[in-house]
PDB file of N, CA, C and O in Angstrom:
ATOM      1  N   UNK A   1      78.820 100.753 106.290  1.00  0.00           N
ATOM      2  CA  UNK A   1      79.813 100.530 105.290  1.00  0.00           C
ATOM      3  C   UNK A   1      80.082  98.879 105.508  1.00  0.00           C
ATOM      4  O   UNK A   1      79.773  98.346 106.573  1.00  0.00           O
ATOM      5  N   UNK A   2      80.650  98.166 104.461  1.00  0.00           N
ATOM      6  CA  UNK A   2      80.858  96.870 104.475  1.00  0.00           C
ATOM      7  C   UNK A   2      82.607  96.680 104.265  1.00  0.00           C
ATOM      8  O   UNK A   2      83.334  97.281 103.475  1.00  0.00           O
ATOM      9  N   UNK A   3      82.930  95.733 105.170  1.00  0.00           N
ATOM     10  CA  UNK A   3      84.333  95.593 105.086  1.00  0.00           C
ATOM     11  C   UNK A   3      84.649  93.845 104.974  1.00  0.00           C
ATOM     12  O   UNK A   3      84.198  93.036 105.785  1.00  0.00           O
ATOM     13  N   UNK A   4      85.421  93.525 103.924  1.00  0.00           N
ATOM     14  CA  UNK A   4      85.987  92.243 103.818  1.00  0.00           C
ATOM     15  C   UNK A   4      87.048  91.670 104.609  1.00  0.00           C
ATOM     16  O   UNK A   4      88.166  91.984 104.201  1.00  0.00           O
ATOM     17  N   UNK A   5      87.020  90.866 105.695  1.00  0.00           N
ATOM     18  CA  UNK A   5      88.015  90.610 106.605  1.00  0.00           C
ATOM     19  C   UNK A   5      88.195  89.034 106.199  1.00  0.00           C
ATOM     20  O   UNK A   5      87.286  88.206 106.132  1.00  0.00           O
ATOM     21  N   UNK A   6      89.614  88.813 105.939  1.00  0.00           N
ATOM     22  CA  UNK A   6      90.238  87.583 105.830  1.00  0.00           C
ATOM     23  C   UNK A   6      91.031  87.048 106.992  1.00  0.00           C
ATOM     24  O   UNK A   6      91.992  87.673 107.440  1.00  0.00           O
ATOM     25  N   UNK A   7      90.646  85.934 107.465  1.00  0.00           N
ATOM     26  CA  UNK A   7      91.671  85.482 108.791  1.00  0.00           C
ATOM     27  C   UNK A   7      92.599  84.539 108.374  1.00  0.00           C
ATOM     28  O   UNK A   7      92.287  83.874 107.386  1.00  0.00           O
ATOM     29  N   UNK A   8      93.583  84.348 108.861  1.00  0.00           N
ATOM     30  CA  UNK A   8      94.627  83.309 108.647  1.00  0.00           C
ATOM     31  C   UNK A   8      94.566  82.488 109.837  1.00  0.00           C
ATOM     32  O   UNK A   8      94.126  82.782 110.948  1.00  0.00           O
ATOM     33  N   UNK A   9      95.184  81.194 109.341  1.00  0.00           N
ATOM     34  CA  UNK A   9      95.635  80.173 110.295  1.00  0.00           C
ATOM     35  C   UNK A   9      94.634  79.841 111.667  1.00  0.00           C
ATOM     36  O   UNK A   9      93.483  79.407 111.615  1.00  0.00           O
ATOM     37  N   UNK A  10      95.295  80.124 112.707  1.00  0.00           N
ATOM     38  CA  UNK A  10      94.511  79.875 114.196  1.00  0.00           C
ATOM     39  C   UNK A  10      93.485  80.575 114.245  1.00  0.00           C
ATOM     40  O   UNK A  10      92.547  80.056 114.850  1.00  0.00           O
ATOM     41  N   UNK A  11      93.262  81.920 113.679  1.00  0.00           N
ATOM     42  CA  UNK A  11      92.452  82.903 113.935  1.00  0.00           C
ATOM     43  C   UNK A  11      91.085  82.440 113.019  1.00  0.00           C
ATOM     44  O   UNK A  11      89.975  82.892 113.297  1.00  0.00           O
ATOM     45  N   UNK A  12      91.279  81.586 112.012  1.00  0.00           N
ATOM     46  CA  UNK A  12      89.965  81.316 111.351  1.00  0.00           C
ATOM     47  C   UNK A  12      89.432  80.016 111.667  1.00  0.00           C
ATOM     48  O   UNK A  12      88.439  79.464 111.194  1.00  0.00           O
ATOM     49  N   UNK A  13      90.375  79.546 112.682  1.00  0.00           N
ATOM     50  CA  UNK A  13      89.874  78.197 113.271  1.00  0.00           C
ATOM     51  C   UNK A  13      89.254  76.999 112.302  1.00  0.00           C
ATOM     52  O   UNK A  13      89.845  76.493 111.348  1.00  0.00           O
ATOM     53  N   UNK A  14      88.177  76.729 112.684  1.00  0.00           N
ATOM     54  CA  UNK A  14      87.544  75.531 111.573  1.00  0.00           C
ATOM     55  C   UNK A  14      86.362  76.346 110.716  1.00  0.00           C
ATOM     56  O   UNK A  14      85.800  75.786 109.774  1.00  0.00           O
ATOM     57  N   UNK A  15      86.014  77.774 111.133  1.00  0.00           N
ATOM     58  CA  UNK A  15      85.126  78.634 110.203  1.00  0.00           C
ATOM     59  C   UNK A  15      85.459  79.179 108.951  1.00  0.00           C
ATOM     60  O   UNK A  15      86.415  78.751 108.304  1.00  0.00           O
ATOM     61  N   UNK A  16      84.722  80.112 108.559  1.00  0.00           N
ATOM     62  CA  UNK A  16      84.987  80.617 107.147  1.00  0.00           C
ATOM     63  C   UNK A  16      86.224  81.452 107.284  1.00  0.00           C
ATOM     64  O   UNK A  16      86.244  82.277 108.198  1.00  0.00           O
ATOM     65  N   UNK A  17      87.265  81.340 106.479  1.00  0.00           N
ATOM     66  CA  UNK A  17      88.357  82.339 106.593  1.00  0.00           C
ATOM     67  C   UNK A  17      87.865  83.812 106.102  1.00  0.00           C
ATOM     68  O   UNK A  17      88.388  84.848 106.513  1.00  0.00           O
ATOM     69  N   UNK A  18      86.937  83.776 105.297  1.00  0.00           N
ATOM     70  CA  UNK A  18      86.555  85.137 104.830  1.00  0.00           C
ATOM     71  C   UNK A  18      85.167  85.636 105.106  1.00  0.00           C
ATOM     72  O   UNK A  18      84.197  84.939 104.807  1.00  0.00           O
ATOM     73  N   UNK A  19      85.036  86.791 105.655  1.00  0.00           N
ATOM     74  CA  UNK A  19      83.622  87.400 105.879  1.00  0.00           C
ATOM     75  C   UNK A  19      83.443  88.634 105.538  1.00  0.00           C
ATOM     76  O   UNK A  19      84.452  89.102 105.010  1.00  0.00           O
ATOM     77  N   UNK A  20      82.525  89.397 105.626  1.00  0.00           N
ATOM     78  CA  UNK A  20      82.139  90.798 105.434  1.00  0.00           C
ATOM     79  C   UNK A  20      81.545  91.070 106.579  1.00  0.00           C
ATOM     80  O   UNK A  20      80.756  90.262 107.068  1.00  0.00           O
ATOM     81  N   UNK A  21      81.827  92.212 107.159  1.00  0.00           N
ATOM     82  CA  UNK A  21      81.192  92.787 108.317  1.00  0.00           C
ATOM     83  C   UNK A  21      80.693  94.081 108.161  1.00  0.00           C
ATOM     84  O   UNK A  21      81.369  94.837 107.463  1.00  0.00           O
ATOM     85  N   UNK A  22      79.560  94.546 108.704  1.00  0.00           N
ATOM     86  CA  UNK A  22      79.119  95.843 108.497  1.00  0.00           C
ATOM     87  C   UNK A  22      79.792  96.627 109.844  1.00  0.00           C
ATOM     88  O   UNK A  22      79.863  96.144 110.974  1.00  0.00           O
ATOM     89  N   UNK A  23      80.200  97.780 109.479  1.00  0.00           N
ATOM     90  CA  UNK A  23      80.631  98.896 110.395  1.00  0.00           C
ATOM     91  C   UNK A  23      80.166  99.933 110.419  1.00  0.00           C
ATOM     92  O   UNK A  23      79.402 100.047 109.460  1.00  0.00           O
ATOM     93  N   UNK A  24      80.217 101.102 111.220  1.00  0.00           N
ATOM     94  CA  UNK A  24      79.846 102.211 110.928  1.00  0.00           C
ATOM     95  C   UNK A  24      80.629 103.261 110.390  1.00  0.00           C
ATOM     96  O   UNK A  24      81.837 103.156 110.601  1.00  0.00           O
ATOM     97  N   UNK A  25      80.268 104.186 109.788  1.00  0.00           N
ATOM     98  CA  UNK A  25      81.303 105.091 109.118  1.00  0.00           C
ATOM     99  C   UNK A  25      82.326 105.545 110.159  1.00  0.00           C
ATOM    100  O   UNK A  25      81.952 105.525 111.331  1.00  0.00           O
ATOM    101  N   UNK A  26      83.571 105.952 109.883  1.00  0.00           N
ATOM    102  CA  UNK A  26      84.702 106.194 110.649  1.00  0.00           C
ATOM    103  C   UNK A  26      85.248 105.307 111.399  1.00  0.00           C
ATOM    104  O   UNK A  26      85.929 105.651 112.364  1.00  0.00           O
ATOM    105  N   UNK A  27      85.023 103.889 111.054  1.00  0.00           N
ATOM    106  CA  UNK A  27      85.509 102.552 111.926  1.00  0.00           C
ATOM    107  C   UNK A  27      86.974 102.668 111.511  1.00  0.00           C
ATOM    108  O   UNK A  27      87.423 103.311 110.563  1.00  0.00           O
ATOM    109  N   UNK A  28      87.658 101.893 112.436  1.00  0.00           N
ATOM    110  CA  UNK A  28      89.207 101.792 112.100  1.00  0.00           C
ATOM    111  C   UNK A  28      89.326 100.361 112.202  1.00  0.00           C
ATOM    112  O   UNK A  28      88.407  99.560 112.373  1.00  0.00           O
ATOM    113  N   UNK A  29      90.792 100.078 112.054  1.00  0.00           N
ATOM    114  CA  UNK A  29      91.280  98.690 112.025  1.00  0.00           C
ATOM    115  C   UNK A  29      90.746  98.194 113.619  1.00  0.00           C
ATOM    116  O   UNK A  29      90.062  97.192 113.830  1.00  0.00           O
ATOM    117  N   UNK A  30      91.157  98.998 114.488  1.00  0.00           N
ATOM    118  CA  UNK A  30      90.693  98.503 115.888  1.00  0.00           C
ATOM    119  C   UNK A  30      89.278  98.282 116.051  1.00  0.00           C
ATOM    120  O   UNK A  30      88.902  97.472 116.898  1.00  0.00           O
ATOM    121  N   UNK A  31      88.401  98.947 115.295  1.00  0.00           N
ATOM    122  CA  UNK A  31      87.004  98.559 115.365  1.00  0.00           C
ATOM    123  C   UNK A  31      86.645  97.048 114.976  1.00  0.00           C
ATOM    124  O   UNK A  31      85.856  96.243 115.470  1.00  0.00           O
ATOM    125  N   UNK A  32      87.598  96.974 113.818  1.00  0.00           N
ATOM    126  CA  UNK A  32      87.320  95.337 113.193  1.00  0.00           C
ATOM    127  C   UNK A  32      87.750  94.197 114.523  1.00  0.00           C
ATOM    128  O   UNK A  32      87.094  93.211 114.860  1.00  0.00           O
ATOM    129  N   UNK A  33      89.007  94.672 115.106  1.00  0.00           N
ATOM    130  CA  UNK A  33      89.408  93.593 116.039  1.00  0.00           C
ATOM    131  C   UNK A  33      88.356  93.536 117.010  1.00  0.00           C
ATOM    132  O   UNK A  33      87.968  92.431 117.389  1.00  0.00           O
ATOM    133  N   UNK A  34      87.831  94.615 117.472  1.00  0.00           N
ATOM    134  CA  UNK A  34      86.757  94.562 118.539  1.00  0.00           C
ATOM    135  C   UNK A  34      85.616  93.792 118.253  1.00  0.00           C
ATOM    136  O   UNK A  34      85.133  92.984 119.046  1.00  0.00           O
ATOM    137  N   UNK A  35      85.112  94.068 116.963  1.00  0.00           N
ATOM    138  CA  UNK A  35      84.005  93.400 116.335  1.00  0.00           C
ATOM    139  C   UNK A  35      84.196  91.943 116.502  1.00  0.00           C
ATOM    140  O   UNK A  35      83.319  91.262 117.034  1.00  0.00           O
ATOM    141  N   UNK A  36      85.496  91.346 115.996  1.00  0.00           N
ATOM    142  CA  UNK A  36      85.665  90.008 115.774  1.00  0.00           C
ATOM    143  C   UNK A  36      86.159  89.406 117.068  1.00  0.00           C
ATOM    144  O   UNK A  36      86.518  88.229 117.054  1.00  0.00           O
ATOM    145  N   UNK A  37      86.218  90.228 118.378  1.00  0.00           N
ATOM    146  CA  UNK A  37      86.794  89.976 119.553  1.00  0.00           C
ATOM    147  C   UNK A  37      88.223  89.239 119.511  1.00  0.00           C
ATOM    148  O   UNK A  37      88.433  88.339 120.324  1.00  0.00           O
ATOM    149  N   UNK A  38      89.178  89.592 118.607  1.00  0.00           N
ATOM    150  CA  UNK A  38      90.643  89.520 118.398  1.00  0.00           C
ATOM    151  C   UNK A  38      91.197  90.121 119.161  1.00  0.00           C
ATOM    152  O   UNK A  38      91.012  91.335 119.243  1.00  0.00           O
ATOM    153  N   UNK A  39      92.200  89.352 120.104  1.00  0.00           N
ATOM    154  CA  UNK A  39      92.848  90.058 121.246  1.00  0.00           C
ATOM    155  C   UNK A  39      92.026  89.970 122.565  1.00  0.00           C
ATOM    156  O   UNK A  39      92.236  90.629 123.584  1.00  0.00           O
ATOM    157  N   UNK A  40      91.065  89.054 122.370  1.00  0.00           N
ATOM    158  CA  UNK A  40      90.631  88.786 123.834  1.00  0.00           C
ATOM    159  C   UNK A  40      90.803  87.281 123.979  1.00  0.00           C
ATOM    160  O   UNK A  40      91.118  86.520 123.064  1.00  0.00           O
ATOM    161  N   UNK A  41      90.541  86.925 125.329  1.00  0.00           N
ATOM    162  CA  UNK A  41      90.657  85.340 125.570  1.00  0.00           C
ATOM    163  C   UNK A  41      89.653  84.343 124.706  1.00  0.00           C
ATOM    164  O   UNK A  41      88.458  84.564 124.514  1.00  0.00           O
ATOM    165  N   UNK A  42      90.244  83.434 124.326  1.00  0.00           N
ATOM    166  CA  UNK A  42      89.314  82.462 123.495  1.00  0.00           C
ATOM    167  C   UNK A  42      89.565  82.914 121.921  1.00  0.00           C
ATOM    168  O   UNK A  42      88.736  82.508 121.107  1.00  0.00           O
ATOM    169  N   UNK A  43      90.404  83.538 121.557  1.00  0.00           N
ATOM    170  CA  UNK A  43      90.323  83.936 120.194  1.00  0.00           C
ATOM    171  C   UNK A  43      91.401  82.914 119.478  1.00  0.00           C
ATOM    172  O   UNK A  43      91.662  83.080 118.286  1.00  0.00           O
ATOM    173  N   UNK A  44      91.975  81.934 120.175  1.00  0.00           N
ATOM    174  CA  UNK A  44      92.857  81.278 119.348  1.00  0.00           C
ATOM    175  C   UNK A  44      94.344  81.671 119.588  1.00  0.00           C
ATOM    176  O   UNK A  44      95.187  80.805 119.353  1.00  0.00           O
ATOM    177  N   UNK A  45      94.733  82.841 120.015  1.00  0.00           N
ATOM    178  CA  UNK A  45      95.792  83.226 120.377  1.00  0.00           C
ATOM    179  C   UNK A  45      96.606  82.701 121.555  1.00  0.00           C
ATOM    180  O   UNK A  45      95.775  82.032 122.168  1.00  0.00           O
ATOM    181  N   UNK A  46      97.487  82.641 122.064  1.00  0.00           N
ATOM    182  CA  UNK A  46      98.140  82.316 123.183  1.00  0.00           C
ATOM    183  C   UNK A  46      97.820  83.154 124.507  1.00  0.00           C
ATOM    184  O   UNK A  46      97.923  84.380 124.449  1.00  0.00           O
ATOM    185  N   UNK A  47      97.487  82.620 125.530  1.00  0.00           N
ATOM    186  CA  UNK A  47      96.920  83.082 126.547  1.00  0.00           C
ATOM    187  C   UNK A  47      98.164  83.832 127.406  1.00  0.00           C
ATOM    188  O   UNK A  47      99.203  83.247 127.715  1.00  0.00           O
ATOM    189  N   UNK A  48      97.886  85.122 127.703  1.00  0.00           N
ATOM    190  CA  UNK A  48      98.549  85.707 128.336  1.00  0.00           C
ATOM    191  C   UNK A  48      97.769  86.804 129.208  1.00  0.00           C
ATOM    192  O   UNK A  48      96.635  87.152 128.879  1.00  0.00           O
ATOM    193  N   UNK A  49      98.409  87.331 130.320  1.00  0.00           N
ATOM    194  CA  UNK A  49      97.581  88.354 131.206  1.00  0.00           C
ATOM    195  C   UNK A  49      96.975  89.231 130.723  1.00  0.00           C
ATOM    196  O   UNK A  49      95.759  89.363 130.859  1.00  0.00           O
ATOM    197  N   UNK A  50      97.781  90.063 130.007  1.00  0.00           N
ATOM    198  CA  UNK A  50      97.198  91.246 129.203  1.00  0.00           C
ATOM    199  C   UNK A  50      96.530  90.806 127.709  1.00  0.00           C
ATOM    200  O   UNK A  50      97.312  90.471 126.819  1.00  0.00           O
ATOM    201  N   UNK A  51      95.569  90.809 127.537  1.00  0.00           N
ATOM    202  CA  UNK A  51      95.124  90.189 126.182  1.00  0.00           C
ATOM    203  C   UNK A  51      95.439  91.405 125.141  1.00  0.00           C
ATOM    204  O   UNK A  51      95.648  91.059 123.979  1.00  0.00           O
ATOM    205  N   UNK A  52      95.483  92.569 125.399  1.00  0.00           N
ATOM    206  CA  UNK A  52      95.785  93.343 124.271  1.00  0.00           C
ATOM    207  C   UNK A  52      97.101  93.425 124.205  1.00  0.00           C
ATOM    208  O   UNK A  52      97.464  94.167 123.292  1.00  0.00           O
ATOM    209  N   UNK A  53      98.114  92.865 124.929  1.00  0.00           N
ATOM    210  CA  UNK A  53      99.544  92.705 124.383  1.00  0.00           C
ATOM    211  C   UNK A  53      99.806  91.786 123.324  1.00  0.00           C
ATOM    212  O   UNK A  53     100.718  91.889 122.504  1.00  0.00           O
ATOM    213  N   UNK A  54      98.868  90.791 123.398  1.00  0.00           N
ATOM    214  CA  UNK A  54      98.986  89.978 122.164  1.00  0.00           C
ATOM    215  C   UNK A  54      98.972  90.246 120.922  1.00  0.00           C
ATOM    216  O   UNK A  54      99.307  89.429 120.064  1.00  0.00           O
ATOM    217  N   UNK A  55      98.506  91.650 120.637  1.00  0.00           N
ATOM    218  CA  UNK A  55      98.155  92.163 119.424  1.00  0.00           C
ATOM    219  C   UNK A  55      99.612  92.363 118.622  1.00  0.00           C
ATOM    220  O   UNK A  55      99.629  92.627 117.420  1.00  0.00           O
ATOM    221  N   UNK A  56     100.652  92.232 119.300  1.00  0.00           N
ATOM    222  CA  UNK A  56     101.774  92.471 118.594  1.00  0.00           C
ATOM    223  C   UNK A  56     102.368  91.113 117.762  1.00  0.00           C
ATOM    224  O   UNK A  56     103.313  91.119 116.973  1.00  0.00           O
ATOM    225  N   UNK A  57     101.572  89.994 118.150  1.00  0.00           N
ATOM    226  CA  UNK A  57     101.923  88.839 117.526  1.00  0.00           C
ATOM    227  C   UNK A  57     101.201  88.712 116.319  1.00  0.00           C
ATOM    228  O   UNK A  57     101.426  87.757 115.577  1.00  0.00           O
ATOM    229  N   UNK A  58     100.053  89.882 115.941  1.00  0.00           N
ATOM    230  CA  UNK A  58      99.331  89.779 114.715  1.00  0.00           C
ATOM    231  C   UNK A  58      99.959  90.696 113.637  1.00  0.00           C
ATOM    232  O   UNK A  58     100.489  91.782 113.873  1.00  0.00           O
ATOM    233  N   UNK A  59      99.809  90.026 112.243  1.00  0.00           N
ATOM    234  CA  UNK A  59     100.097  90.798 111.175  1.00  0.00           C
ATOM    235  C   UNK A  59      98.671  91.392 110.509  1.00  0.00           C
ATOM    236  O   UNK A  59      97.775  90.642 110.123  1.00  0.00           O
ATOM    237  N   UNK A  60      98.617  92.581 110.451  1.00  0.00           N
ATOM    238  CA  UNK A  60      97.371  93.225 109.774  1.00  0.00           C
ATOM    239  C   UNK A  60      97.630  93.913 108.626  1.00  0.00           C
ATOM    240  O   UNK A  60      98.468  94.811 108.545  1.00  0.00           O
ATOM    241  N   UNK A  61      96.850  93.474 107.619  1.00  0.00           N
ATOM    242  CA  UNK A  61      97.152  94.163 106.475  1.00  0.00           C
ATOM    243  C   UNK A  61      95.601  95.091 105.869  1.00  0.00           C
ATOM    244  O   UNK A  61      94.473  94.598 105.903  1.00  0.00           O
ATOM    245  N   UNK A  62      95.858  96.182 105.464  1.00  0.00           N
ATOM    246  CA  UNK A  62      94.781  96.751 104.729  1.00  0.00           C
ATOM    247  C   UNK A  62      95.134  96.829 103.316  1.00  0.00           C
ATOM    248  O   UNK A  62      96.148  97.382 102.889  1.00  0.00           O
ATOM    249  N   UNK A  63      94.241  96.242 102.608  1.00  0.00           N
ATOM    250  CA  UNK A  63      94.046  96.255 101.048  1.00  0.00           C
ATOM    251  C   UNK A  63      95.744  95.981 100.548  1.00  0.00           C
ATOM    252  O   UNK A  63      96.268  96.518  99.572  1.00  0.00           O
ATOM    253  N   UNK A  64      96.394  95.036 101.465  1.00  0.00           N
ATOM    254  CA  UNK A  64      97.559  94.419 101.080  1.00  0.00           C
ATOM    255  C   UNK A  64      98.649  95.179 101.730  1.00  0.00           C
ATOM    256  O   UNK A  64      99.774  94.700 101.587  1.00  0.00           O
ATOM    257  N   UNK A  65      98.520  96.443 102.525  1.00  0.00           N
ATOM    258  CA  UNK A  65      99.518  96.949 103.116  1.00  0.00           C
ATOM    259  C   UNK A  65      99.525  96.939 104.681  1.00  0.00           C
ATOM    260  O   UNK A  65      98.543  97.141 105.395  1.00  0.00           O
ATOM    261  N   UNK A  66     100.636  96.705 105.038  1.00  0.00           N
ATOM    262  CA  UNK A  66     100.995  96.553 106.586  1.00  0.00           C
ATOM    263  C   UNK A  66     100.385  97.662 107.356  1.00  0.00           C
ATOM    264  O   UNK A  66     100.833  98.799 107.206  1.00  0.00           O
ATOM    265  N   UNK A  67      99.404  97.432 108.168  1.00  0.00           N
ATOM    266  CA  UNK A  67      99.042  98.753 109.167  1.00  0.00           C
ATOM    267  C   UNK A  67     100.090  99.455 109.832  1.00  0.00           C
ATOM    268  O   UNK A  67      99.988 100.644 110.132  1.00  0.00           O
ATOM    269  N   UNK A  68     101.027  98.803 110.058  1.00  0.00           N
ATOM    270  CA  UNK A  68     102.282  99.332 110.656  1.00  0.00           C
ATOM    271  C   UNK A  68     103.037 100.768 109.859  1.00  0.00           C
ATOM    272  O   UNK A  68     103.821 101.557 110.387  1.00  0.00           O
ATOM    273  N   UNK A  69     102.597 100.788 108.669  1.00  0.00           N
ATOM    274  CA  UNK A  69     103.088 101.881 107.903  1.00  0.00           C
ATOM    275  C   UNK A  69     102.276 102.616 107.614  1.00  0.00           C
ATOM    276  O   UNK A  69     102.526 103.575 106.884  1.00  0.00           O
ATOM    277  N   UNK A  70     101.147 102.390 108.073  1.00  0.00           N
ATOM    278  CA  UNK A  70      99.763 103.393 108.030  1.00  0.00           C
ATOM    279  C   UNK A  70      99.703 103.918 109.463  1.00  0.00           C
ATOM    280  O   UNK A  70     100.751 104.170 110.058  1.00  0.00           O
ATOM    281  N   UNK A  71      98.369 104.110 110.103  1.00  0.00           N
ATOM    282  CA  UNK A  71      98.127 104.641 111.303  1.00  0.00           C
ATOM    283  C   UNK A  71      97.802 103.658 112.290  1.00  0.00           C
ATOM    284  O   UNK A  71      97.050 103.941 113.223  1.00  0.00           O
ATOM    285  N   UNK A  72      98.437 102.246 112.120  1.00  0.00           N
ATOM    286  CA  UNK A  72      98.292 101.216 113.004  1.00  0.00           C
ATOM    287  C   UNK A  72      96.843 101.023 113.368  1.00  0.00           C
ATOM    288  O   UNK A  72      96.021 101.239 112.477  1.00  0.00           O
ATOM    289  N   UNK A  73      96.395 100.628 114.615  1.00  0.00           N
ATOM    290  CA  UNK A  73      94.802 100.347 114.869  1.00  0.00           C
ATOM    291  C   UNK A  73      93.972 101.243 114.693  1.00  0.00           C
ATOM    292  O   UNK A  73      92.779 100.950 114.620  1.00  0.00           O
ATOM    293  N   UNK A  74      94.451 102.687 114.571  1.00  0.00           N
ATOM    294  CA  UNK A  74      93.651 103.792 114.339  1.00  0.00           C
ATOM    295  C   UNK A  74      93.335 103.887 112.698  1.00  0.00           C
ATOM    296  O   UNK A  74      92.395 104.575 112.300  1.00  0.00           O
ATOM    297  N   UNK A  75      94.032 103.285 111.954  1.00  0.00           N
ATOM    298  CA  UNK A  75      93.748 103.179 110.498  1.00  0.00           C
ATOM    299  C   UNK A  75      92.375 103.180 110.087  1.00  0.00           C
ATOM    300  O   UNK A  75      91.730 102.142 110.236  1.00  0.00           O
ATOM    301  N   UNK A  76      91.735 104.382 109.499  1.00  0.00           N
ATOM    302  CA  UNK A  76      90.391 104.500 109.107  1.00  0.00           C
ATOM    303  C   UNK A  76      90.051 103.655 107.963  1.00  0.00           C
ATOM    304  O   UNK A  76      90.872 103.500 107.059  1.00  0.00           O
ATOM    305  N   UNK A  77      88.882 103.088 107.935  1.00  0.00           N
ATOM    306  CA  UNK A  77      88.586 102.189 106.907  1.00  0.00           C
ATOM    307  C   UNK A  77      87.173 102.862 105.895  1.00  0.00           C
ATOM    308  O   UNK A  77      86.239 103.564 106.282  1.00  0.00           O
ATOM    309  N   UNK A  78      87.418 102.424 104.745  1.00  0.00           N
ATOM    310  CA  UNK A  78      86.117 102.997 103.891  1.00  0.00           C
ATOM    311  C   UNK A  78      85.513 101.782 103.397  1.00  0.00           C
ATOM    312  O   UNK A  78      86.203 100.763 103.404  1.00  0.00           O
ATOM    313  N   UNK A  79      84.312 101.738 102.965  1.00  0.00           N
ATOM    314  CA  UNK A  79      83.510 100.724 102.333  1.00  0.00           C
ATOM    315  C   UNK A  79      84.336  99.983 101.252  1.00  0.00           C
ATOM    316  O   UNK A  79      85.098 100.497 100.432  1.00  0.00           O
ATOM    317  N   UNK A  80      84.019  98.603 101.421  1.00  0.00           N
ATOM    318  CA  UNK A  80      84.780  97.964 100.481  1.00  0.00           C
ATOM    319  C   UNK A  80      86.574  97.299 100.680  1.00  0.00           C
ATOM    320  O   UNK A  80      87.138  96.426 100.019  1.00  0.00           O
ATOM    321  N   UNK A  81      87.033  98.031 101.716  1.00  0.00           N
ATOM    322  CA  UNK A  81      88.244  97.611 102.136  1.00  0.00           C
ATOM    323  C   UNK A  81      88.125  96.152 102.443  1.00  0.00           C
ATOM    324  O   UNK A  81      87.125  95.506 102.756  1.00  0.00           O
ATOM    325  N   UNK A  82      89.688  95.680 102.242  1.00  0.00           N
ATOM    326  CA  UNK A  82      89.845  94.391 102.545  1.00  0.00           C
ATOM    327  C   UNK A  82      90.946  94.376 103.788  1.00  0.00           C
ATOM    328  O   UNK A  82      91.986  95.022 103.661  1.00  0.00           O
ATOM    329  N   UNK A  83      90.702  93.683 104.889  1.00  0.00           N
ATOM    330  CA  UNK A  83      91.247  93.476 105.888  1.00  0.00           C
ATOM    331  C   UNK A  83      91.745  91.988 106.070  1.00  0.00           C
ATOM    332  O   UNK A  83      90.915  91.079 106.070  1.00  0.00           O
ATOM    333  N   UNK A  84      93.206  91.708 106.239  1.00  0.00           N
ATOM    334  CA  UNK A  84      93.706  90.391 106.325  1.00  0.00           C
ATOM    335  C   UNK A  84      94.421  90.261 107.861  1.00  0.00           C
ATOM    336  O   UNK A  84      95.439  90.888 108.156  1.00  0.00           O
ATOM    337  N   UNK A  85      93.937  89.629 108.499  1.00  0.00           N
ATOM    338  CA  UNK A  85      94.570  89.404 109.764  1.00  0.00           C
ATOM    339  C   UNK A  85      95.022  87.820 110.016  1.00  0.00           C
ATOM    340  O   UNK A  85      94.291  86.854 109.796  1.00  0.00           O
ATOM    341  N   UNK A  86      96.588  87.755 110.601  1.00  0.00           N
ATOM    342  CA  UNK A  86      97.084  86.643 110.930  1.00  0.00           C
ATOM    343  C   UNK A  86      98.011  86.504 111.771  1.00  0.00           C
ATOM    344  O   UNK A  86      98.551  87.587 111.998  1.00  0.00           O
ATOM    345  N   UNK A  87      98.570  85.411 112.505  1.00  0.00           N
ATOM    346  CA  UNK A  87      99.247  85.341 113.379  1.00  0.00           C
ATOM    347  C   UNK A  87     100.475  85.554 112.682  1.00  0.00           C
ATOM    348  O   UNK A  87     100.496  85.025 111.571  1.00  0.00           O
ATOM    349  N   UNK A  88     101.697  86.295 113.078  1.00  0.00           N
ATOM    350  CA  UNK A  88     102.766  86.643 112.254  1.00  0.00           C
ATOM    351  C   UNK A  88     103.525  85.343 112.035  1.00  0.00           C
ATOM    352  O   UNK A  88     104.096  85.236 110.950  1.00  0.00           O
ATOM    353  N   UNK A  89     103.624  84.266 112.965  1.00  0.00           N
ATOM    354  CA  UNK A  89     104.274  83.050 112.661  1.00  0.00           C
ATOM    355  C   UNK A  89     103.531  82.011 111.597  1.00  0.00           C
ATOM    356  O   UNK A  89     104.083  81.022 111.115  1.00  0.00           O
ATOM    357  N   UNK A  90     102.360  82.374 111.367  1.00  0.00           N
ATOM    358  CA  UNK A  90     101.467  81.508 110.313  1.00  0.00           C
ATOM    359  C   UNK A  90     101.481  81.796 109.101  1.00  0.00           C
ATOM    360  O   UNK A  90     101.360  80.924 108.241  1.00  0.00           O
ATOM    361  N   UNK A  91     101.638  83.134 108.807  1.00  0.00           N
ATOM    362  CA  UNK A  91     101.345  83.446 107.301  1.00  0.00           C
ATOM    363  C   UNK A  91      99.723  83.756 107.193  1.00  0.00           C
ATOM    364  O   UNK A  91      98.867  83.672 108.072  1.00  0.00           O
ATOM    365  N   UNK A  92      99.617  84.099 105.964  1.00  0.00           N
ATOM    366  CA  UNK A  92      98.056  84.124 105.681  1.00  0.00           C
ATOM    367  C   UNK A  92      97.288  83.331 104.954  1.00  0.00           C
ATOM    368  O   UNK A  92      96.078  83.545 104.876  1.00  0.00           O
TER     369      UNK A  92
END
């Protein structure tokens, strides 16, 4: 399946803010983060000892809805979904 990803602020860096990624059926928001290596050293987020603890600094929207109101990182995806990811303090 294909999912459209929009990165905001520091996460986009100087690259393309919008990209389409291919994922296996049954993928989740967590799969997107792993695919893009967000939450890992070198992703432009503040350095901390535990890279996964930095995920609380992100705002992640699925088709405009905050995943905190869905199933968090376990929120399932379907073909054509739009995932927006940005640092909470930066906006989208």
